[in-house]
N, C-alpha and C positions, 0 to 999 in steps of 0.2 A: 883331307878335303881340300880341293883346289879352290882358290879365290879367283874369280873370273873378272877380267877387265870388261868394261861395258862399251859395246859398240852399238849404241841405240840408234835406230832409224826414226824418222819423224813420226811414223805411224804409231810407234809405241807410246808417245806422249798422249795420244788420243784414247788409247784403250788400256794403259797400264793400270789405272784405277779399277777398271772393270775386272782385270785379272786378279788384282789384290782382293776384291770383293768375292770373286769366285773361290780363291784360296782360303779366305776367312770363313766361308760357309756360314754366313749369317752373324758372325761375331763382329762387334764394333771394332773398326780398324785400329783406333788408338790403343785400347787396352790389349788387343791381341798382338799387335806388332811390338808394343812396349814389353810385353811378357817374353818376347823373343829377343830382346836386347836392342830394339830400335828406339831411338830417343823420341820424345814427344814432338820436338821441333822438326825432326826429319819426317815424321808422319804428316805433320801439317804442311810441310813443303811439298811432299808427294801429292797431297790433295790439291795443292795449288799448281801442279803441273811440272814440278822438278823431276828430272830424269833420275832413275834409280842408280845408285852407285854399285860398283862391283861387290863391295862388302854386303850391301843389302841383298843382292842377288844370291850370294853365297848363303846368307841366312835363310832366305826363302827356299833354297834347294834343300837345306838341312831339315827345317822344321815342317816343310810341306811336301817334300819329295818332288818339287816342281822342276820342270825342265828349263834350263837357262836359255836354250834355243827358242823355246816357246815364249818365254817372258820377253826376250829381246827382239826376236825376229818374227814372232807369230807363225812359226813353222814347226811341224811335228806335233805330237800329242802333248798335253799339258804336264803329264806326270811320267816319271822315269820308270821304264820297264826294260828288263833284259829279255830279248826274244831270241831263243835258240832255234837255229835252222835244222838241228838234228839232236838226237838224244845224246850223242857224245859231246856235242857242244854244250848242252845243258849240264852235263857232268863237269866239264871244264869250268863253267861259270860258278857252279857250286863249290868247286875246289877253291876258287879264289875267295868266295864269300865266307866259307867256313874257316878261313884263316883267322877271322875274328871269333874268339871263343864265346861260349854261353849264349848263343843266339837261340831264340825260340823259333820253332819251325811249324808252319801252318800248311797243311795239305788242303788246298781249296779246290773243291770238286763241283762240276756241273755235268750230270749225265756221265758220258765216257771221256770227258775232258778234265784236265787238272792243271793247276799252277802251284808253284811253291812261293810262299811269302815268308821271309825271315825278318824278325824284329829284334831290336837290341836297345836297351836304355843307353843313352849317350849324353854328352854334354860338350859345350864349347864356351870359351871365355870372350866376353865383350867388355872392355874397359874394366877389368878386374872383377867382373860379375860373371858367375857361372850360370849358363842357361841349360836346363835339362830338357831333353826331347826324346822321342822314340824314333830311332833310325829304322827305315823300312827298305827292304829290297824285294822286288817282285821278279820272278822268273816264269816266263810262259813260252809258248811256241810249240815246236815239234818234239814234245817230251814223251818218254816211254819208261820202261822198267829200269833202265840204267840210272836215270835221273832219280827215280824213287828210291833205288838202293843207295845212291850217294846221299840223298836227303836223310835216309834212315841212319846212315853212319854218322853224319854230321849232327843229327838230332840227339845222339847219345850224350852230347855234352850240354844239352839244354832241355827245355820242355818241348813236347810235341803235341800238336792239336790237329783236328780235322774239322772242316766247316763245309757244308753244302750250300751252294748259292744258286740263284736263278740263272738261266741262260743270259739274260740281259746284264745282270751283275757281272757274270764271268766275262762277257764280251768287253765291257767297259774296263774291268781290271786288266785283262790280258793285252789290251791295246793302249793302255796309258790314259784312259779317260775316266777312271774312278778316282775321286779326290782322296787325299791323304786322310781327311777327317771322316769321310764315308767308310774308309777301310778300318781305321783304328778308333774312331770316335774321339770325343773331347768332352771336357767338363770344366767350366769356369764359374765365376760367381753369378753370372746372369743366365746362362743357358747351358745345355749339354746335348750331346748327340751320341746315340749308340752306333758303333761301327760294326761292319760285317764280321770282323774278327771276334767281337764280343759274343757272337753266336757259336763260337767254336767249342767243341767238346774235347777234353784231353784224351789222348790215347794211353793205354796202360804202359806201352813201351814203344821205343822207336821202330821196332819191327812192325808195328801196326801200319806204318807208312807203306809197307810193301806186302802186307799179308792179306789184302783184299782178294777174295777168290776170283773176282773179275778184274783182270789186269787192265788198268787204264792206259789208253794210248790216245794222245791228242790227234784230232782229225784235221788240224790246220797245217799239214805238211805242205811245203811249196809244190805247186803243180809243175808240169813239164816245162812250161814257158819260164817260170820263175827259176827253176833249176838250171835251165839252159843259160839264162841271163847271168846267174851267179857264176857258172863255170866260165863264161866268156869274160866276166869282170875280173875273176881271179887270174886269168891268163894275161891281162893287160899289164903294161909297165906302170910304175907308180905315177908317172906323169899323165898317162892316159886315164888312169883311175881317177885322178884329181879332175881331169876335164869332164869325165862322165858325172862325177858328183856335182860339179858346178852347173852342168846342163840340167840335172835333176832339180837342183835348188831353184834355178830360174823357172822351170816348168811348174813348180809348186806355187799355188796362188794363195796368199794370205787371206784374200777376200773370201775364198771358198772354204775357209777354215774357221767357222764361227766358234764362239765360246761354248764349250759343252756344259751340260748340267753336272753339278758335283755328284 
């Protein structure tokens, strides 16, 4: 897990607390952040307007699957999602993710669309204290049978589940707007929340991931314009690719990116 240095702009000071409250999903900030290894004094200073440190940002990414870019620049979706442009790219992403053994595999379905969610109990150390959390990876995009077959192969080393969700839930999950707690739930001394994955039913075997008689194929493949832009981008030199990325970043407006509902 990388630890990011913080390059916070002034706008973050005004809305970072709002982002923390979004990530907390109704939990009191002090006990929630302290359970993740953040000191009481640090939480108090954050409430008083102190900028978050790189260590804190790394913690939030771990325990909430939060995007550092969203936290620091208010750009992009709040939560991390790997979006594959093709079925073969989905297979490549799963190849990397399944390098970590014993992951639980969830096939998340909505109509003829599907996404893959992988979870794994994990921990990290903060000042000689071990913090336990659930690591989550979400794969969506233009996925088809190859991705399902690779998921079935990877699921042979862990448990495999299936969960049906509403179109609205799927859209939020696949675009990085479904909160970590809405996905896996939480339980503490004061309150609890049931997550989408709590509704999942176990499959008898990993083959169940690909044995559906109706082959699922996601319908959000890039259109002709998107494909043409991608081809042109890939043909550019590294320097010109960087220029295009910077232009796109300037064109994105943080003002038009309000905080989503968890």
